[in-house]
C-alpha positions as a printed Julia matrix, in Angstrom:
302×3 Matrix{Float64}:
  16.04  -16.04  -22.91
  13.96  -19.08  -21.99
  14.57  -21.63  -19.3
  12.64  -24.66  -18.16
  13.03  -27.19  -15.35
  10.74  -30.22  -15.16
  10.65  -30.87  -11.43
   8.99  -29.38   -8.38
  10.85  -27.59   -5.6
  10.0   -25.59   -2.52
  10.68  -21.98   -3.38
  12.3   -19.6    -0.9
   9.75  -17.41    0.83
  11.49  -14.26   -0.37
  10.7   -14.83   -4.03
   7.21  -14.17   -5.36
   6.06  -15.79   -8.57
   3.23  -14.31  -10.55
   1.56  -15.4   -13.75
   2.42  -12.23  -15.62
   2.55  -11.86  -19.38
   5.93  -10.22  -18.94
   7.36  -13.2   -17.1
   8.56  -10.95  -14.31
   9.79  -12.18  -10.95
   9.65  -10.27   -7.69
  12.83  -10.21   -5.63
  13.47   -8.77   -2.19
  16.58   -6.98   -0.97
  18.39  -10.26   -0.31
  18.39  -10.91   -4.04
  19.37   -7.36   -4.87
  22.34   -7.44   -2.52
  23.69  -10.78   -3.71
  22.91  -10.14   -7.42
  21.94  -13.76   -7.9
  19.14  -15.96   -6.67
  18.63  -19.71   -6.58
  15.3   -20.29   -8.3
  13.42  -22.56  -10.64
  12.29  -20.63  -13.67
  10.0   -21.31  -16.58
   9.43  -17.98  -18.23
  10.35  -15.69  -21.08
  12.08  -12.43  -20.23
  12.1    -9.84  -23.02
  15.44   -8.15  -23.44
  15.32   -4.39  -22.91
  18.39   -2.27  -23.46
  16.97    1.22  -23.88
  17.6     2.38  -20.33
  20.97    2.78  -18.68
  19.31    1.88  -15.38
  19.1    -1.75  -16.48
  21.66   -4.24  -15.33
  22.13   -7.96  -15.84
  21.38  -10.23  -12.92
  22.68  -13.77  -12.71
  19.97  -16.34  -12.03
  21.15  -19.77  -10.94
  18.63  -22.42  -11.92
  19.06  -25.64  -10.01
  17.15  -28.73   -8.93
  18.13  -29.72   -5.42
  15.68  -32.64   -5.39
  17.7   -34.54   -7.97
  21.38  -35.05   -7.24
  22.19  -35.91  -10.85
  20.57  -32.75  -12.23
  23.26  -30.23  -13.12
  22.63  -26.57  -12.42
  23.0   -23.98  -15.12
  23.61  -20.27  -14.91
  22.19  -17.75  -17.32
  21.94  -14.0   -17.82
  18.56  -12.36  -17.88
  17.94   -9.81  -20.56
  18.04   -6.93  -18.07
  16.2    -6.36  -14.82
  15.57   -3.03  -13.23
  17.17   -2.17   -9.95
  15.22   -2.5    -7.77
  13.21   -5.27   -9.52
  11.1    -2.83  -11.52
   8.49   -1.85   -8.97
   7.04    0.66  -11.42
   6.31   -2.05  -13.99
   4.73   -4.3   -11.38
   2.6    -1.41  -10.13
   1.44   -0.58  -13.65
   0.63   -4.21  -14.47
  -1.39   -4.56  -11.3
  -3.29   -1.34  -12.0
  -4.21   -2.65  -15.45
  -5.54   -5.84  -13.85
  -7.65   -3.92  -11.34
  -9.04   -1.19  -13.61
 -11.77   -3.29  -15.3
 -13.17   -4.21  -11.88
 -12.63   -0.75  -10.38
 -14.79    0.88  -13.04
 -14.02    4.42  -11.92
 -14.86    3.91   -8.26
 -13.01    6.25   -5.93
 -10.58    4.93   -3.32
 -10.64    6.24    0.26
  -7.58    5.49    2.38
  -8.15    5.26    6.13
  -5.78    4.55    9.0
  -4.09    6.07   11.99
  -1.96    9.17   11.69
   1.39    8.49   10.07
   0.25    5.33    8.28
   1.28    6.68    4.87
  -2.14    7.48    3.43
  -0.98   10.59    1.57
   2.2     9.01    0.15
   0.51    5.79   -0.97
  -2.52    7.72   -2.19
  -0.44    9.84   -4.55
   1.18    6.74   -6.01
  -2.21    5.1    -6.57
  -3.73    8.2    -8.13
  -0.81    8.54  -10.53
  -0.83    4.95  -11.76
  -4.64    4.84  -12.08
  -4.92    8.27  -13.69
  -7.14    9.44  -10.82
  -7.2    12.8    -9.05
  -5.73   12.93   -5.54
  -7.36   14.68   -2.58
  -6.26   15.07    1.02
  -9.32   15.71    3.18
  -7.28   17.53    5.84
  -5.88   19.89    3.2
  -9.37   20.61    1.87
 -10.54   21.44    5.4
  -7.56   23.75    5.91
  -8.4    25.57    2.69
 -11.96   26.14    3.9
 -10.85   27.6     7.24
  -8.73   30.47    5.92
  -5.66   28.31    5.43
  -5.39   27.35    9.11
  -3.47   24.15    9.83
  -5.29   21.2    11.39
  -3.45   21.87   14.65
  -4.63   25.49   14.63
  -8.22   24.47   13.87
  -8.21   22.07   16.82
  -6.77   24.74   19.09
  -9.09   27.6    18.07
 -12.31   25.78   17.19
 -12.1    22.36   18.82
 -12.3    18.82   17.5
 -16.09   18.8    17.01
 -15.83   21.75   14.61
 -13.1    19.94   12.68
 -15.15   16.71   12.47
 -18.14   18.64   11.13
 -15.99   20.18    8.4
 -14.53   16.75    7.65
 -18.01   15.34    7.08
 -18.9    18.25    4.79
 -15.79   17.6     2.69
 -16.5    13.86    2.41
 -20.1    14.61    1.44
 -18.93   16.73   -1.49
 -16.37   14.17   -2.59
 -18.91   11.34   -2.44
 -20.61   12.51   -5.64
 -17.39   12.22   -7.64
 -15.62    9.27   -9.24
 -11.99    8.51  -10.05
 -10.56   10.0    -6.87
  -7.99    8.73   -4.41
  -8.74   10.37   -1.07
  -6.39   10.43    1.9
  -8.63   10.87    4.94
  -7.83   12.06    8.44
  -7.19    9.41   11.06
 -10.52   10.09   12.77
 -12.72   10.14    9.67
 -13.93    6.64   10.51
 -15.59    7.58   13.82
 -18.74    9.05   12.25
 -21.15    6.58   10.64
 -22.28    9.2     8.15
 -18.73    9.43    6.84
 -18.85    5.74    5.95
 -22.06    6.36    4.0
 -20.31    9.04    1.97
 -17.06    7.13    1.44
 -18.8     3.94    0.32
 -21.42    5.68   -1.82
 -19.21    5.51   -4.9
 -15.97    4.44   -3.33
 -13.9     1.64   -1.84
 -12.41    2.1     1.62
  -8.9     0.74    2.15
  -7.34    0.5     5.62
  -3.57    0.91    5.87
  -2.84   -1.19    8.94
   0.56   -0.34   10.42
   1.89   -1.7    13.77
   1.76    0.89   16.53
   5.49    0.72   17.29
   6.34    1.49   13.66
   3.86    4.37   13.61
   5.26    5.82   16.84
   8.8     5.68   15.42
   7.71    7.48   12.25
   5.87   10.22   14.13
   8.65   10.7    16.68
  11.17   11.07   13.86
   9.29   13.94   12.19
   7.93   15.58   15.35
   4.5    15.77   16.98
   3.77   19.49   16.6
   1.42   18.94   13.64
  -0.5    16.16   15.43
  -3.0    17.86   17.77
  -4.3    14.62   19.27
  -0.81   13.8    20.57
  -0.63   16.89   22.75
  -2.62   15.17   25.49
   0.25   12.86   26.42
   3.47   13.45   28.37
   6.93   12.03   27.77
   9.45   11.84   24.98
   8.09   11.94   21.4
   8.12    8.15   20.93
   6.44    7.38   24.26
   3.92   10.16   23.73
   3.05    8.88   20.27
   2.83    5.23   21.32
   0.52    5.98   24.26
  -1.86    8.07   22.2
  -1.85    5.74   19.21
  -2.66    2.8    21.47
  -5.63    4.71   22.86
  -6.83    5.79   19.42
  -6.6     2.27   18.0
  -8.59    0.94   20.94
 -11.27    3.54   20.21
 -11.26    3.22   16.42
 -10.14   -0.34   15.74
 -13.65   -1.65   15.03
 -14.26    1.27   12.71
 -11.11    0.63   10.68
 -12.08   -3.03   10.41
 -15.2    -2.01    8.46
 -13.03   -1.09    5.48
 -13.61   -2.98    2.24
  -9.94   -3.91    2.01
  -7.12   -4.14    4.55
  -3.45   -3.61    3.74
  -1.27   -5.02    6.52
   2.33   -3.84    6.42
   3.34   -6.75    8.66
   1.93   -9.21    6.15
   3.62   -7.48    3.21
   6.97   -7.56    5.01
   6.47  -11.24    5.8
   5.73  -12.13    2.18
   8.78  -10.24    0.94
  11.1   -11.53    3.66
  11.82   -8.16    5.25
  12.79   -8.13    8.91
  12.19   -4.4     9.3
   9.01   -2.64    8.17
  11.07    0.42    7.31
  12.51   -1.59    4.39
   9.1    -1.52    2.68
   8.77    1.04   -0.07
   5.59    3.06   -0.66
   5.3     1.43   -4.08
   5.29   -2.05   -2.54
   2.49   -0.93   -0.24
   0.59    0.54   -3.19
   0.92   -2.74   -5.1
  -0.52   -4.63   -2.14
  -3.36   -2.09   -1.89
  -4.28   -2.77   -5.51
  -4.12   -6.52   -4.9
  -6.48   -6.26   -1.93
  -8.84   -3.98   -3.86
  -8.88   -6.54   -6.66
  -9.71   -9.35   -4.22
 -12.59   -7.33   -2.78
 -14.01   -6.34   -6.17
 -13.82   -9.88   -7.52
 -15.69  -11.13   -4.46
 -18.33   -8.43   -4.95
 -18.57   -9.3    -8.63
 -19.0   -12.97   -7.8
 -21.77  -12.28   -5.29
 -23.56  -10.04   -7.81
 -23.47  -12.81  -10.43
 -24.77  -15.29   -7.86
 -27.6   -12.92   -7.01
 -26.61  -12.63   -3.36
């Protein structure tokens, strides 16, 4: 199915166009709910019928700038529900891989920012190994949880172990590493993470983080035990303090993934509508931007 319209319109902010070989379009939940979208299209959509998860979506192509231009309606060959995030993720990973060249990815951010969830998605699509630095520390300390380590040995002991783990990982390639929220406070950790890796900051608004943490409980978060109040208030107070202390450290990351900005681009009013895959796609996009800039500076001899 091919369609072409020879005039220029202002596209709705909740549709993203990309120059993909597949001719894919990115829709948000508004489009999924209504099952049709007013757009201007010039693309080829290959028909796929092998999966029973596919469904036809009506696309209304119109030109509102010209009153005498009649709109037409057509059926796409089949679009995944929801808008084939997996395909978009894979395509983006293929774009990034030549620049990535096996470099590891270290995810940093406050507790509850989704480092482990997003990290597993990235490792899978890139064919990398996944590591959680907190889990590696727990394995080294007789299987104690992070909360137990803090209670029995103190934070300084934990930070020392964290540095030892990052030192070992720094010699390896093709890893996606989910780090602890405080891994950024030691300068030596940055040396290890950036030795053969790219540091990506998952930047999530404090209110959204506090809601996430309050929903699952604070018992596994030792740094939250210093605050009083209900779970949400306790989390928000401590997160605010931690961001004030660590904000400049997080900002040293090679790439920043802002959930607020992703939601804005996709037209979501609530950050909870974002899927981990959408965040992973944005992470790959920001990594690509960083690597292309680095590549350009290297060519320029800067």
